[in-house]
VOPADO-311079 format. One line per 10 residues: number of its first residue (from 1); for each residue x, y, z of N, C-alpha, C. Coordinates in steps of 0.001 Angstrom, whole numbers, plus 500000, padded with zeros to 6 digits. Example, Ala and Ser with C-alpha at 12.3 -4.5 7.8 and 13.67 -1.06 7.14 Angstrom:
# residues 2
1	513190/494310/507800/512300/495500/507800/513200/496700/507800  512850/497750/507080/513670/498940/507140/512900/500030/507870 $
//
This chain:
# residues 287
1	500842/498799/500000/500000/500000/500000/500876/501249/500000  500605/502160/499093/501366/503403/499032/500975/504323/500183  501832/505325/500434/501536/506293/501500/500234/507018/501221  500012/507376/499964/498786/508094/499596/497562/507248/499895  497610/505973/499552/496478/505085/499818/496288/504872/501312  497409/504770/502041/497326/504586/503491/496671/505793/504158  497040/506981/503722/496474/508194/504300/495005/508375/503933  494571/507716/502890/493164/507801/502485/492262/506932/503345  492845/506135/504234/492063/505272/505118/491709/506012/506405  491028/505289/507304/490673/505861/508601/491922/506299/509368 $
11	493005/505555/509216/494248/505888/509910/494723/507290/509543  494596/507657/508262/495031/508975/507822/494287/510093/508523  492983/509906/508721/492178/510919/509404/492639/511080/510847  492971/509969/511499/493419/510062/512891/494824/510646/512990  495649/510482/511948/496932/511185/511921/496699/512695/511907  495752/513123/511088/495414/514549/511018/494912/515029/512372  494069/514222/513016/493544/514571/514341/494675/514763/515345  495637/513850/515345/496744/513934/516311/497608/515162/516054  497849/515482/514788/498645/516673/514480/497894/517933/514899  496591/517974/514622/495776/519122/515039/495749/519239/516556 $
21	495707/518104/517253/495735/518115/518715/497066/518650/519226  498152/518285/518544/499471/518812/518910/499498/520332/518768  498975/520846/517641/498891/522294/517447/498084/522944/518565  496981/522290/518946/496077/522832/519971/496769/522916/521337  497457/521841/521708/498167/521818/522986/499291/522846/522995  500011/522954/521887/501078/523941/521761/500522/525358/521924  499388/525599/521303/498757/526916/521353/498289/527272/522762  497691/526289/523460/497102/526537/524773/498150/526603/525878  499113/525676/525869/500034/525551/526993/501395/526203/526782  501830/526355/525543/503160/526917/525283/503061/528342/524745 $
31	502405/528497/523610/502260/529837/523041/501289/530700/523845  500296/530057/524451/499283/530740/525289/498653/531924/524564  498246/531657/523324/497691/532729/522510/496361/533245/523056  495633/532388/523781/494369/532841/524363/494597/533922/525419  495745/533860/526095/496070/534863/527111/496636/536135/526478  497312/535968/525338/497972/537123/524708/497023/537931/523837  496217/537238/523056/495334/537964/522129/493872/537557/522262  493591/536638/523210/492212/536237/523442/491707/535132/522543  492572/534531/521754/492131/533499/520812/493301/532616/520414  493084/531283/520353/494152/530367/519922/494107/530258/518394 $
41	494421/531350/517772/494265/531464/516318/495274/530614/515554  496456/530373/516149/497490/529597/515450/497019/528181/515166  496538/527481/516200/496145/526079/516024/494939/525941/515112  494030/526914/515167/492844/526853/514316/493226/527033/512840  494074/528015/512584/494496/528270/511203/495346/527120/510671  496299/526659/511489/497171/525561/511066/496363/524290/510849  495362/524054/511702/494530/522870/511568/493738/522862/510275  493135/524003/509936/492358/524068/508698/493268/523923/507480  494447/524554/507527/495403/524415/506434/495826/522963/506266  496035/522278/507386/496416/520864/507335/495324/520024/506671 $
51	494077/520307/506977/492965/519570/506369/492955/519770/504854  493150/521010/504421/493179/521310/502983/494324/520567/502305  495508/520605/502917/496672/519922/502360/496478/518403/502349  495888/517875/503402/495621/516435/503488/494691/515994/502364  493628/516763/502148/492697/516440/501071/493387/516503/499708  494206/517538/499522/494895/517706/498243/495872/516550/497988  496618/516159/499017/497603/515087/498860/496941/513760/498539  495753/513543/499102/495054/512275/498858/494109/512364/497661  494300/513406/496837/493556/513516/495592/492119/513978/495738  491851/514743/496776/490492/515213/497008/490496/516717/497231 $
61	489332/517247/497501/489212/518680/497758/488107/518930/498757  487837/520201/499007/486807/520557/499982/485425/520071/499564  485204/519934/498261/483916/519420/497800/483679/517985/498262  484754/517249/498453/484621/515856/498864/484200/515701/500316  484307/516765/501095/483746/516737/502447/482468/517586/502479  481909/517826/501297/480624/518513/501121/480652/519982/501536  481813/520599/501388/481886/522050/501579/481631/522669/500207  480348/522678/499809/479975/523075/498458/478594/523721/498465  477995/523858/497287/476710/524547/497165/475510/523604/497131  475743/522323/497211/474648/521359/497166/473764/521527/498412 $
71	472481/521732/498210/471523/521924/499308/471879/523120/500192  472661/524056/499655/473198/525141/500480/472104/526011/501087  471185/526494/500259/470166/527424/500749/469308/526796/501840  468834/525603/501581/467994/524921/502569/468793/524566/503823  470055/524165/503640/470897/523831/504776/471162/525028/505671  471368/526203/505059/471595/527417/505837/470339/527812/506608  469180/527640/505990/467925/527929/506694/467783/527042/507925  468096/525765/507751/468013/524831/508870/468989/525221/509976  470216/525574/509597/471235/525928/510578/470827/527152/511391  470348/528186/510716/469945/529417/511404/468750/529151/512317 $
81	467762/528419/511806/466589/528072/512607/466994/527309/513862  467832/526304/513691/468257/525476/514817/469078/526278/515834  469978/527110/515352/470814/527897/516256/469975/528888/517066  469077/529581/516396/468225/530549/517087/467325/529861/518106  466781/528713/517739/465934/527970/518667/466725/527555/519905  467937/527034/519703/468774/526609/520831/469087/527779/521755  469451/528909/521175/469833/530071/521979/468643/530664/522723  467505/530761/522054/466304/531304/522706/465886/530415/523873  465892/529106/523660/465496/528181/524724/466466/528236/525904  467764/528131/525619/468764/528063/526697/468871/529376/527468 $
91	468996/530484/526743/469067/531781/527414/467734/532100/528094  466641/531720/527454/465332/532011/528018/465084/531298/529331  465416/530014/529402/465231/529245/530637/466130/529792/531743  467371/530112/531408/468282/530670/532407/467764/532013/532910  467292/532849/531998/466756/534162/532374/465553/534005/533295  464642/533099/532940/463443/532894/533761/463808/532378/535144  464782/531461/535211/465211/530933/536512/465750/532051/537394  466596/532902/536837/467158/534008/537613/466079/535007/538004  465151/535248/537093/464056/536180/537383/463182/535663/538523  462898/534376/538507/462060/533788/539550/462751/533765/540902 $
101	464074/533923/540898/464827/533972/542147/465250/535401/542506  464564/536371/541908/464730/537799/542227/466163/538296/542012  466820/537759/540962/468202/538169/540672/468255/539362/539725  467088/539834/539274/466986/540971/538361/467899/540801/537139  467683/539735/536376/468548/539495/535206/468277/540485/534084  469304/540686/533274/469175/541554/532097/470164/541077/531045  469721/541005/529784/470619/540646/528700/471566/541807/528435  472844/541497/528239/473829/542564/528047/474917/542113/527088  475544/543086/526479/476686/542831/525596/477929/542628/526449  478776/541697/526049/480011/541423/526775/481025/542521/526452 $
111	481229/543422/527411/482088/544582/527160/483581/544262/527225  483918/542982/527369/485332/542606/527274/485843/542782/525849  484906/542831/524900/485271/542933/523490/485079/544360/522976  486016/544765/522111/485878/546025/521377/485497/545683/519937  485218/546694/519143/484852/546449/517751/485961/545702/517013  487208/546080/517291/488346/545437/516614/488452/543976/517014  488340/543690/518319/488475/542301/518769/487275/541458/518328  486114/542080/518186/484947/541345/517687/485204/540875/516258  485716/541769/515435/485967/541425/514031/487117/540437/513916  488214/540703/514627/489421/539891/514474/489315/538536/515160 $
121	488778/538523/516371/488851/537307/517163/487509/536591/517337  486413/537326/517448/485123/536659/517601/484640/536149/516246  484476/537042/515283/483967/536624/513981/484998/535822/513185  486188/536402/513004/487219/535708/512225/487688/534445/512935  487943/534551/514231/488399/533394/514998/487392/532261/514990  486124/532591/515201/485093/531556/515207/484864/530969/513821  485025/531786/512779/484878/531261/511428/485967/530236/511131  487208/530590/511451/488320/529655/511233/488144/528414/512099  487722/528624/513343/487532/527510/514269/486464/526541/513765  485327/527078/513323/484256/526194/512861/484622/525499/511550 $
131	485337/526185/510673/485805/525543/509451/486731/524377/509781  487644/524606/510735/488604/523572/511098/487921/522404/511808  487124/522698/512844/486511/521622/513628/485462/520855/512826  484636/521558/512067/483641/520851/511261/484308/520082/510124  485356/520670/509546/486086/519960/508502/486727/518686/509024  487267/518754/510236/487946/517601/510823/486974/516552/511336  486055/516960/512206/485207/515985/512889/484017/515514/512052  483335/516432/511397/482189/516036/510587/482615/515717/509157  483384/516603/508540/483752/516411/507150/484637/515198/506915  485732/515090/507665/486669/513984/507477/486322/512763/508316 $
141	486267/512958/509637/486146/511805/510534/484815/511082/510391  483716/511816/510461/482404/511166/510385/482221/510451/509060  482605/511097/507984/482411/510488/506672/483280/509243/506504  484515/509307/507004/485414/508152/506884/484934/506995/507749  484520/507276/508983/484015/506226/509867/482737/505603/509318  481917/506418/508670/480657/505935/508124/480860/504957/506968  482050/504936/506416/482380/503937/505391/482604/502571/506018  482894/502544/507329/483231/501296/508021/482093/500771/508887  481155/501640/509259/480117/501257/510224/478852/502064/509985  477728/501673/510609/476477/502429/510459/476642/503871/510925 $
151	475804/504747/510363/475947/506177/510638/475930/506509/512125  474947/506010/512868/474821/506439/514261/476008/505984/515109  476609/504863/514785/477827/504433/515480/478980/505378/515144  479112/505698/513853/480165/506626/513421/479960/508004/514041  478723/508446/514090/478412/509763/514645/478723/509808/516133  478416/508719/516835/478710/508661/518274/480217/508754/518523  481004/508039/517737/482457/508033/517936/483053/509420/517694  482668/510051/516553/483234/511370/516276/482771/512386/517310  481531/512251/517810/481023/513183/518822/481763/513000/520140  482047/511756/520507/482789/511477/521738/484201/512057/521655 $
161	484859/511880/520523/486205/512427/520341/486147/513956/520345  485080/514516/519770/484893/515968/519798/484767/516468/521238  484126/515685/522099/484051/516043/523511/485429/516008/524165  486202/514959/523888/487567/514856/524424/488445/516011/523950  488176/516483/522739/488937/517577/522123/488950/518828/523007  487931/519019/523828/487799/520235/524626/488413/520123/526023  488894/518946/526392/489429/518740/527736/490683/519575/528043  491563/519888/527073/492731/520706/527417/492410/521991/528173  491227/522554/527968/490870/523779/528692/490728/523523/530188  490140/522379/530572/489991/522091/531991/491347/521730/532615 $
171	492195/521080/531824/493545/520768/532308/494320/522055/532545  494176/523011/531656/494860/524294/531834/494363/525007/533088  493058/524973/533326/492515/525590/534537/493112/524956/535787  493377/523642/535720/493952/522943/536872/495425/523289/537069  496212/523221/535998/497649/523458/536131/497976/524916/536461  497053/525826/536142/497260/527239/536479/496678/527602/537842  496111/526598/538526/495622/526823/539880/494236/527424/539995  493515/527509/538883/492168/528101/538944/491152/527151/539552  491354/525849/539394/490427/524870/539952/491212/523733/540599  490531/522989/541477/491133/521825/542107/491027/520611/541187 $
181	491707/519522/541587/491731/518316/540750/490332/517744/540556  489547/517695/541628/488193/517168/541526/487344/517953/540548  487500/519278/540579/486748/520135/539654/487211/519900/538223  488508/519634/538050/489011/519355/536710/488365/518090/536154  488267/517054/536979/487661/515794/536537/486193/515993/536191  485449/516654/537087/484021/516856/536837/483786/517764/535636  484598/518818/535500/484458/519715/534347/484797/518999/533040  485778/518103/533099/486143/517334/531906/484996/516435/531474  484346/515798/532437/483201/514948/532116/482068/515769/531506  481853/516970/532051/480821/517851/531495/481154/518257/530069 $
191	482433/518559/529823/482857/518905/528461/482591/517752/527496  482928/516536/527932/482735/515375/527064/481260/515202/526729  480397/515351/527747/478966/515155/527530/478371/516271/526677  478604/517533/527092/477951/518655/526417/478519/518886/525011  479851/518891/524904/480448/519057/523578/480157/517840/522703  480087/516660/523340/479767/515456/522597/478360/515499/522017  477402/515937/522830/476022/516074/522342/475969/517100/521217  476693/518197/521398/476741/519221/520360/477306/518643/519061  478381/517875/519181/478975/517245/518008/478036/516248/517354  477231/515567/518175/476301/514567/517642/475200/515222/516813 $
201	474613/516316/517327/473526/516955/516563/474070/517638/515312  475316/518159/515378/475901/518749/514172/476230/517670/513146  476661/516503/513644/476901/515389/512737/475624/514937/512048  474527/514955/512788/473245/514558/512199/472781/515578/511166  472969/516868/511436/472641/517908/510446/473444/517688/509162  474720/517403/509330/475603/517172/508183/475147/515958/507382  474816/514902/508084/474381/513656/507442/473088/513851/506655  472149/514584/507233/470845/514745/506598/470864/515761/505451  471691/516812/505585/471689/517852/504550/472734/517614/503473  473712/516756/503741/474805/516498/502805/475576/517776/502470 $
211	475650/518694/503444/476383/519946/503233/477042/520369/504536  478367/520575/504482/479123/520914/505685/478833/522332/506185  478314/523194/505291/477992/524554/505723/476899/524563/506780  476052/523545/506814/474965/523513/507806/475513/523493/509237  476355/522508/509613/476911/522550/510975/477878/523716/511191  478561/524158/510143/479475/525295/510298/478704/526537/510738  477596/526823/510058/476815/528022/510386/476185/527896/511770  475645/526707/512079/475085/526503/513428/476156/526752/514483  477298/526141/514314/478421/526241/515250/478883/527697/515390  478981/528390/514263/479440/529786/514257/478473/530689/515019 $
221	477176/530563/514759/476190/531398/515436/476197/531127/516939  476262/529861/517314/476270/529496/518744/477492/530088/519440  478675/529878/518872/479902/530368/519503/479930/531887/519618  479568/532575/518541/479592/534042/518564/478630/534595/519605  477450/534019/519688/476468/534490/520670/476960/534248/522087  477532/533083/522338/478058/532777/523672/479198/533713/524035  479988/534129/523057/481088/535068/523296/480598/536472/523594  479573/536912/522870/479210/538329/522858/478094/538724/523822  477246/537784/524211/476083/538155/525023/476034/537370/526327  475733/538074/527394/475670/537479/528725/474379/537924/529411 $
231	474039/537233/530481/472918/537651/531323/473510/538216/532606  473370/539509/532782/473875/540165/533986/472822/540132/535078  473279/540060/536322/472364/540016/537453/472866/540922/538573  471992/541125/539561/472410/541787/540791/473315/540819/541544  473872/541243/542640/474741/540373/543420/473981/539129/543869  474399/537989/543370/473764/536732/543750/474838/535762/544209  474412/534729/544910/475362/533741/545403/475933/532926/544255  477121/532395/544486/477754/531535/543487/476901/530299/543232  476243/529812/544303/475395/528636/544185/474225/528894/543238  473586/530065/543358/472457/530391/542486/472922/530527/541040 $
241	474085/531121/540848/474635/531269/539504/474936/529905/538881  475466/528986/539676/475749/527640/539191/474457/526898/538833  473417/527093/539648/472129/526470/539354/471559/527002/538037  471758/528301/537793/471283/528899/536544/471995/528279/535347  473304/528048/535492/474064/527412/534411/473614/525966/534190  473272/525279/535282/472769/523909/535167/471481/523885/534348  470577/524815/534627/469327/524884/533872/469593/525216/532403  470590/526075/532158/470964/526417/530784/471341/525164/530009  472231/524341/530596/472740/523180/529874/471760/522018/529867  470910/521904/530890/469855/520901/530837/468879/521220/529704 $
251	468622/522513/529527/467769/522934/528418/468423/522586/527092  469744/522754/527018/470454/522400/525781/470316/520904/525485  470419/520075/526522/470270/518630/526307/468863/518296/525815  467856/518987/526371/466484/518771/525902/466344/519250/524454  466980/520386/524155/466947/520903/522784/467558/519913/521801  468586/519186/522221/469266/518275/521297/468308/517227/520745  467361/516789/521576/466364/515831/521105/465434/516503/520101  464983/517703/520448/464122/518474/519540/464840/518733/518225  466141/519041/518324/466940/519338/517143/466963/518172/516170  467129/516966/516697/467159/515785/515832/465837/515618/515104 $
261	464741/515855/515820/463412/515714/515209/463192/516768/514133  463612/518013/514427/463456/519088/513451/464277/518791/512197  465512/518371/512403/466379/518061/511260/465783/516937/510426  465281/515909/511090/464679/514790/510366/463474/515260/509567  462574/516012/510208/461365/516478/509522/461721/517416/508371  462664/518328/508631/463038/519335/507644/463602/518695/506379  464301/517585/506536/464944/516938/505389/464118/515785/504824  463030/515432/505492/462228/514291/505068/460903/514688/504440  460446/515907/504743/459117/516308/504285/459043/516301/502754  457858/516059/502194/457698/516018/500730/458182/517302/500062 $
271	458952/517142/498998/459447/518307/498270/460684/518921/498864  461232/518316/499907/462438/518875/500520/463587/518877/499522  464318/520008/499379/465440/520062/498444/466592/519163/498856  466560/518684/500102/467642/517842/500582/467688/516501/499854  466569/516100/499268/466510/514789/498646/466829/514824/497146  467188/515992/496650/467378/516139/495207/468703/515560/494748  469771/515886/495471/471113/515571/494981/471793/514497/495799  472656/513767/495148/473516/512817/495834/474953/513210/495531  475581/513982/496426/476918/514481/496165/477977/513387/496189  479091/513718/495608/480241/512819/495577/480693/512497/496995 $
281	481120/511262/497226/481555/510857/498551/483032/510529/498543  483579/510410/499717/485001/510098/499852/485286/508658/499446  485934/508477/498316/486386/507163/497884/485291/506094/497908  484082/506478/497652/482983/505521/497608/482501/505146/498980  481207/505168/499206/480636/504818/500494/480546/506023/501397  480009/505804/502591/479909/506893/503555/478704/507741/503329  478841/509000/503715/477702/509918/503664/477197/510128/502243 $
//
């Protein structure tokens, strides 16, 4: 087997994952770009470039991971609808919980950001981040795994790895003394569950729409909103604030079930544009 053929297998995708993980760890723990400029832009940019180069070397392109115009309009509508629904539900439940506990909540803009940092790091950073993560986990990994196993098994694996992908942040909080070891373990488990569920519903959107722009746009809207908007309150206890966050994420888990149903209905209903085209797949099989 030639190197090119070897890299075209599942092993090649995991090589890309490990290199991207190396970039991520270097960015977080050595370069510490998040502390210097507020964004780990190096690993995100290098990761996306690596994906492009990997596809090119193995005789493919971005179209082969469905980063194209097929079902684009309908996919974007689904992504925006789903993102807005998730944000309204999660922020709404948290707001109501705080209001019912007399915390006088109010929606506010995150003043940590200026216009320049919003453009450079929130919008640009999140765009590069979503291109890289969706290209890696949904575009490459999910599609390659789906050639070897049923979709839901492949989707579960890529979603679980996507959850593990976020653990370096909790490790950094521990090594810098911000949290204790027990909190690091519990926070890591929460990252695996919540990010994993997020990865699962984005994988399902990708599978049903056959277009990578769908999860990219959903991911981008969610991240930007979480960065830019907060719920401010009067002085409240840390315990009440933690309970509010619990309700936020429990609502997200409930939304994930609704999201799957909406995606299924949106792509299954009579006349849906999602059923028109069958795009090219990676080396036969898969999505």
